[in-house]
PAKOLVO-277209 format. One line per field, with one value per residue: residue number from 1; x, y, z of N, C-alpha, C, CB in turn. Coordinates in steps of 0.2 Angstrom, whole numbers. Atoms other than C-alpha are relative to their C-alpha. Glycine has a CB too. Layout:
residues N
i = [NUM,...]
n.X = [X,...]
n.Y = [Y,...]
n.Z = [Z,...]
ca.X = [X,...]
ca.Y = [Y,...]
ca.Z = [Z,...]
c.X = [X,...]
c.Y = [Y,...]
c.Z = [Z,...]
cb.X = [X,...]
cb.Y = [Y,...]
cb.Z = [Z,...]
***
This chain:
residues 208
i = [1,2,3,4,5,6,7,8,9,10,11,12,13,14,15,16,17,18,19,20,21,22,23,24,25,26,27,28,29,30,31,32,33,34,35,36,37,38,39,40,41,42,43,44,45,46,47,48,49,50,51,52,53,54,55,56,57,58,59,60,61,62,63,64,65,66,67,68,69,70,71,72,73,74,75,76,77,78,79,80,81,82,83,84,85,86,87,88,89,90,91,92,93,94,95,96,97,98,99,100,101,102,103,104,105,106,107,108,109,110,111,112,113,114,115,116,117,118,119,120,121,122,123,124,125,126,127,128,129,130,131,132,133,134,135,136,137,138,139,140,141,142,143,144,145,146,147,148,149,150,151,152,153,154,155,156,157,158,159,160,161,162,163,164,165,166,167,168,169,170,171,172,173,174,175,176,177,178,179,180,181,182,183,184,185,186,187,188,189,190,191,192,193,194,195,196,197,198,199,200,201,202,203,204,205,206,207,208]
n.X = [5,3,-2,5,-2,-4,-6,-3,-3,-5,-6,-2,-3,-6,-5,-1,-4,-7,-3,3,6,-1,-2,6,4,5,-3,-4,4,2,-6,0,6,0,6,0,1,6,5,1,5,7,1,-2,-1,-7,-5,2,5,-3,-3,5,2,-6,0,6,-2,-4,3,5,-3,-2,3,-3,3,5,-1,5,0,-6,0,-1,-7,-3,3,-3,-7,1,2,-6,-6,2,1,-7,-2,3,-4,-7,1,0,-2,1,8,3,-3,4,7,1,1,6,5,6,-3,4,7,4,0,-7,0,-4,4,6,-3,-3,6,3,-4,1,7,0,-4,4,1,7,2,-1,-7,-4,-3,-5,-5,-3,-3,-7,-5,-2,-5,-7,-3,-2,-5,-5,-2,-2,-7,-4,-1,-5,-6,0,-1,-7,-5,1,-2,-8,-3,-3,3,-5,-2,-1,-7,-4,-3,5,0,5,5,1,7,5,2,5,6,2,1,6,6,0,4,7,3,0,5,6,1,2,7,4,0,4,7,1,1,6,6,0,2,7,4,-1,4,-4,2,-4,5,-1]
n.Y = [0,-6,-4,0,-4,4,1,-6,0,5,-3,-6,3,3,-6,-4,4,-1,-7,-5,-4,-6,2,2,-5,3,2,6,6,2,4,6,3,0,-4,-7,-3,-3,6,1,-5,3,4,-4,-7,-3,4,0,5,6,1,2,6,5,1,4,6,3,0,6,6,1,6,2,6,-1,4,-3,2,-2,-7,-6,-2,4,-2,-6,1,3,-5,-5,4,1,-7,-2,4,-3,-6,2,3,-6,-6,-6,-2,-1,-6,-5,0,-2,-7,-2,0,5,6,5,-1,4,7,3,6,-2,-4,4,5,-4,-3,6,2,-6,1,6,-2,-3,-7,-2,-1,-7,-1,5,-4,-4,4,4,-5,-1,6,0,-6,2,5,-3,-4,5,3,-4,-1,6,0,-5,1,-5,4,2,-5,-3,5,0,-7,1,-4,-2,6,6,3,-1,5,6,4,-2,5,3,0,5,-3,-6,3,3,-5,-3,5,-2,-7,1,3,-5,-5,3,2,-6,-1,5,-2,-6,2,4,-5,-5,4,2,-7,0,4,-3,-7,-6,-3,2,5,0]
n.Z = [-5,-1,-6,-5,-6,-4,3,-1,-7,-1,4,-3,-6,2,1,-6,-4,3,1,-5,3,4,7,4,4,4,6,-2,-2,6,4,-3,2,8,1,1,-6,0,-2,-7,-2,1,-6,-6,2,-1,-4,-6,0,0,-6,-5,1,-2,-7,-2,2,-5,-6,0,-1,-7,-4,-6,-3,-4,-7,-4,-7,-3,-4,5,0,5,7,2,2,7,5,2,3,7,4,1,6,6,1,2,6,5,-4,3,1,-7,-2,3,-2,-6,0,2,-5,1,1,-4,1,-5,2,1,-4,-6,-4,-2,-5,-5,-4,-3,-6,-5,-4,-4,-6,-5,1,1,7,2,0,4,6,-2,-2,6,4,-4,1,7,1,-2,4,6,0,-1,6,4,-1,1,7,3,-3,-6,-6,-1,-1,-7,-5,0,-3,-6,-6,-5,-4,4,0,6,3,0,7,5,1,6,3,-4,-6,1,1,-7,-4,2,-3,-7,-1,2,-5,-6,1,0,-7,-4,1,-4,-7,0,0,-6,-5,1,-1,-7,-3,1,-5,-6,-1,1,6,6,4,7]
ca.X = [467,454,458,449,449,455,469,474,476,486,498,499,503,517,525,523,531,546,548,537,521,530,536,519,511,496,508,520,505,498,515,515,497,501,487,483,485,469,460,464,453,438,441,449,449,467,482,474,459,471,480,464,459,476,475,457,463,477,467,454,467,471,468,470,467,451,453,436,439,456,459,457,475,481,469,476,494,489,480,494,507,497,494,513,516,505,514,531,524,520,530,530,511,508,520,510,493,497,498,481,467,454,466,455,437,422,422,441,444,457,446,431,442,450,433,426,441,440,421,425,438,424,425,407,399,401,420,425,428,438,449,452,456,470,477,477,486,500,502,502,514,526,525,527,543,549,546,555,569,566,564,580,589,582,585,604,606,618,613,622,631,631,646,660,665,649,648,640,623,621,606,599,601,592,578,577,577,562,552,556,550,534,530,534,522,508,511,510,494,487,492,485,468,469,472,458,446,451,449,432,427,433,421,435,425,435,420,424]
ca.Y = [467,480,495,495,506,491,488,506,505,489,497,513,503,494,511,519,504,506,525,533,544,559,549,544,553,549,548,535,525,525,519,505,500,502,514,531,543,551,534,534,549,539,529,541,560,564,558,562,551,537,539,538,523,514,518,511,496,493,497,484,471,473,457,453,437,438,434,438,428,435,450,467,471,456,461,478,472,460,473,486,473,468,486,489,474,482,498,490,481,497,510,523,523,522,536,547,541,544,563,563,569,556,542,533,530,523,506,503,486,493,506,494,481,495,503,485,482,499,496,478,486,495,512,521,522,541,539,525,536,548,535,525,541,545,528,529,546,539,523,532,545,531,522,537,541,523,524,540,535,549,536,528,544,551,535,536,554,555,562,570,556,544,532,537,525,514,501,506,498,486,485,470,480,495,484,475,492,498,482,486,504,499,487,500,512,500,494,512,515,500,505,522,515,503,517,528,513,509,528,527,512,521,536,548,553,544,534,541]
ca.Z = [333,335,346,362,378,388,376,377,396,395,382,392,408,399,394,411,419,407,406,419,417,410,395,390,376,365,350,358,364,346,339,352,347,328,327,320,334,330,332,350,353,348,365,377,376,382,392,408,404,400,416,426,417,420,438,439,430,442,457,452,452,470,480,498,508,517,536,543,559,562,574,565,569,558,544,544,543,528,519,520,515,500,495,497,485,472,474,471,456,447,456,443,440,459,463,451,457,475,471,464,475,467,469,482,476,486,476,476,483,495,502,503,513,524,529,533,545,553,557,563,575,584,576,576,559,558,561,549,534,544,552,536,527,540,538,519,520,531,521,505,511,517,501,491,500,498,479,476,487,500,514,511,510,526,535,530,537,551,568,582,592,578,579,566,553,553,539,523,521,507,495,505,521,514,508,525,533,523,527,545,544,535,548,561,553,552,570,576,567,575,592,589,585,599,611,604,605,623,628,621,631,646,643,637,621,608,600,583]
c.X = [-3,2,-6,2,4,7,5,3,5,7,3,4,7,5,2,5,8,3,-3,-6,2,2,-6,-3,-5,4,4,-5,-3,5,0,-6,0,-6,1,-1,-7,-6,-1,-5,-7,-2,1,2,7,4,-3,-5,3,3,-5,-2,5,0,-6,1,4,-3,-5,3,3,-4,3,-3,-5,0,-6,0,6,-1,1,7,4,-3,3,7,0,-2,5,5,-2,0,7,3,-2,4,7,-1,-1,2,-1,-7,-2,3,-4,-7,-1,0,-6,-6,-6,3,-4,-8,-4,0,6,0,4,-4,-6,3,2,-6,-3,4,0,-7,1,4,-4,-1,-8,0,2,8,4,3,6,7,4,3,7,5,2,5,7,3,2,6,7,2,3,8,5,1,4,7,2,1,7,5,0,2,8,3,3,-3,5,1,0,7,4,2,-5,0,-5,-5,0,-7,-5,-1,-5,-7,-3,-2,-7,-6,-1,-4,-7,-4,-1,-6,-7,-2,-2,-7,-5,-1,-3,-7,-2,-1,-6,-6,-1,-2,-8,-4,0,-4,4,-2,4,-4,1,7]
c.Y = [7,4,1,4,-4,-1,6,0,-5,3,6,-2,-2,6,4,-4,0,7,5,4,6,-2,-2,5,-4,-3,-6,-6,-2,-4,-7,-5,-1,3,7,4,3,-5,-1,4,-2,-4,4,7,3,-5,-1,-5,-7,-2,-2,-7,-6,-1,-4,-7,-4,-1,-6,-7,-2,-5,-1,-6,2,-4,3,-2,2,7,6,2,-4,1,6,-1,-4,4,5,-3,-2,6,2,-4,3,6,-1,-3,5,6,7,3,2,6,6,0,2,8,3,0,-5,-7,-6,2,-5,-8,-3,-6,1,4,-4,-5,4,2,-6,-2,5,-1,-6,1,3,7,2,1,7,1,-4,3,4,-4,-3,5,2,-5,0,5,-2,-6,2,5,-4,-3,4,2,-6,0,5,0,5,-4,-3,5,3,-5,-1,6,-2,4,1,-6,-6,-3,1,-7,-6,-3,3,-5,-3,1,-4,3,5,-3,-3,6,3,-5,2,6,0,-3,4,5,-3,-2,7,3,-4,2,6,-1,-4,5,4,-4,-1,7,0,-5,2,7,6,3,-1,-5,1,-3]
c.Z = [0,6,5,6,5,-2,0,7,1,-3,4,7,-1,-1,6,4,-2,1,5,-4,-4,-7,-4,-4,-5,-7,1,1,-7,-4,3,-2,-8,-2,-2,6,1,2,7,4,0,7,6,-3,0,5,7,1,0,7,6,-1,2,7,3,-1,5,7,1,1,7,3,7,3,5,7,4,7,3,3,-5,-1,-6,-7,-3,-3,-7,-5,-2,-3,-7,-4,-2,-6,-6,-2,-3,-7,-6,3,-3,-1,7,3,-3,3,7,1,-3,5,0,0,3,-2,4,-1,-1,5,7,5,3,6,6,5,4,7,5,4,4,6,6,-1,-2,-8,-3,0,-4,-5,2,2,-5,-4,3,-1,-7,-1,3,-4,-7,0,1,-6,-5,1,-1,-8,-3,3,6,7,1,1,7,5,0,3,7,5,5,5,-3,0,-7,-3,0,-7,-4,-1,-7,-3,4,7,-1,-1,6,4,-2,1,7,1,-2,5,6,-1,1,8,4,-2,4,7,1,1,6,6,0,2,8,4,-1,4,7,1,-1,-7,-6,-4,-7,-2]
cb.X = [3,-8,2,-2,-6,-3,-1,-4,-6,-2,-1,-6,-4,0,-4,-7,-2,0,0,5,-4,7,5,-5,5,-5,4,4,-6,-2,6,0,-6,1,-5,-5,5,-2,2,7,1,-1,4,7,-5,-1,7,-3,-5,6,4,-6,-1,7,-1,-6,3,7,-4,-4,6,-1,0,0,5,-7,7,-7,-1,6,5,-5,4,-1,-8,0,3,-4,-7,2,2,-7,-3,4,-2,-8,0,3,-6,-8,8,3,-4,2,7,-1,-2,7,6,-2,-4,-3,7,1,-2,-7,-4,5,4,7,-3,-3,6,4,-5,0,8,1,-5,3,6,2,4,-2,-7,-3,3,-5,-5,-2,-2,-6,-4,-1,-4,-6,-3,-1,-5,-6,-1,-1,-6,-4,1,-4,-7,-4,6,-6,-6,2,-1,-8,-3,2,-6,8,-7,-2,-5,-2,0,6,6,-7,-1,3,-7,2,0,4,7,2,0,5,5,0,3,7,4,0,4,7,0,0,6,5,-1,2,8,2,-2,6,6,0,0,7,4,-2,4,7,-3,7,0,7,-7,-1]
cb.Y = [-1,-1,7,-7,2,-7,-2,6,-1,-7,2,5,-5,-4,5,1,-8,-2,2,5,2,3,-5,-3,4,5,6,2,3,6,3,0,3,-8,-1,2,6,4,-6,2,7,-5,-6,-3,4,7,3,7,0,0,6,5,-1,3,7,3,-1,4,6,0,0,7,-6,6,-4,0,1,-3,-7,1,1,5,-1,-7,0,5,-5,-6,4,3,-6,-4,5,-1,-7,1,5,-4,-5,0,-1,0,-6,-6,1,-1,-8,-2,3,-4,7,2,0,0,-2,2,0,5,-6,4,6,-4,-3,6,4,-5,-1,7,-1,-5,4,-1,3,6,-2,4,-1,-5,4,4,-5,-3,7,2,-7,1,6,-3,-6,4,4,-5,-4,7,2,-6,0,7,2,4,-5,-4,6,1,-7,-1,5,2,-4,6,0,1,-7,4,-3,3,-8,2,3,-8,-2,-7,3,4,-6,-4,6,1,-7,0,5,-3,-7,3,3,-7,-3,6,-1,-7,1,5,-3,-5,5,2,-6,-2,6,-2,-7,0,0,-2,7,-3,1,7]
cb.Z = [7,0,-3,3,4,1,-7,-2,4,-3,-7,2,4,-6,-5,4,0,-7,-7,2,6,3,0,5,-5,-2,-3,6,4,-4,1,8,3,-2,5,-6,1,-6,-4,4,-3,-6,-1,3,4,3,0,3,-5,-5,3,-1,-8,-3,3,-4,-7,0,1,-6,-5,4,-4,5,3,-3,3,-3,0,-5,5,2,6,2,1,5,5,1,2,7,4,0,4,6,1,1,6,5,0,-3,2,-7,-2,5,-2,-8,0,4,-5,-6,1,-6,4,7,-8,0,-6,2,-3,-2,-4,-5,-3,-2,-4,-5,-3,-3,-6,-4,-2,6,-5,4,-2,5,7,-3,-4,6,6,-4,-1,7,2,-4,4,8,-1,-3,6,6,-3,0,8,1,-3,0,-5,0,0,-7,-5,1,-2,-7,1,-1,3,4,5,-7,1,2,3,1,2,-6,2,0,-7,1,3,-6,-5,3,0,-8,-1,3,-4,-7,2,1,-7,-4,3,-3,-8,-1,2,-5,-7,2,0,-7,-4,2,-3,-7,-1,3,6,0,2,2,2,-2]
***
């Protein structure tokens, strides 16, 4: 098969899913593609470009059910849950992508859907990007902590007054706890925006 840019990204994603971003090299990628390493540079200039291309490819695959007639709160929950599903489908790539400042682009399906929901909630046009950016920052932070194991570790820390001899959590318990915590985060974001919108309606200057 002829070497193509799209084919390079597909092969790179497979390597990242297996071994992580750090293990990806142009030479290893060429071996997987059965190509001369130098031939890759006719399509992509370097590893960083490959990573950006792979991230764009995965981001373009994001899909969520459109519920135009549903309350904006339910649309936020569904969007966040679908985004979390994508993150867990490619955890090593997404953990890397979350650390990149250009991770979110204006034409990303996730960003497009989120800003539409925020606008539908009643946020003024001048405040949509700001509110959406803060929501992305919170969700990405929580998912990053999930993917690298930090959230699970933090949630297992003992605290003053904790009952001694508590049963050790199983893997199923931990997965359930993370599901619960993610829902809690989204509910908290929703309640915060509801409060801000309500304050704006009562003339307290929260229109943005």
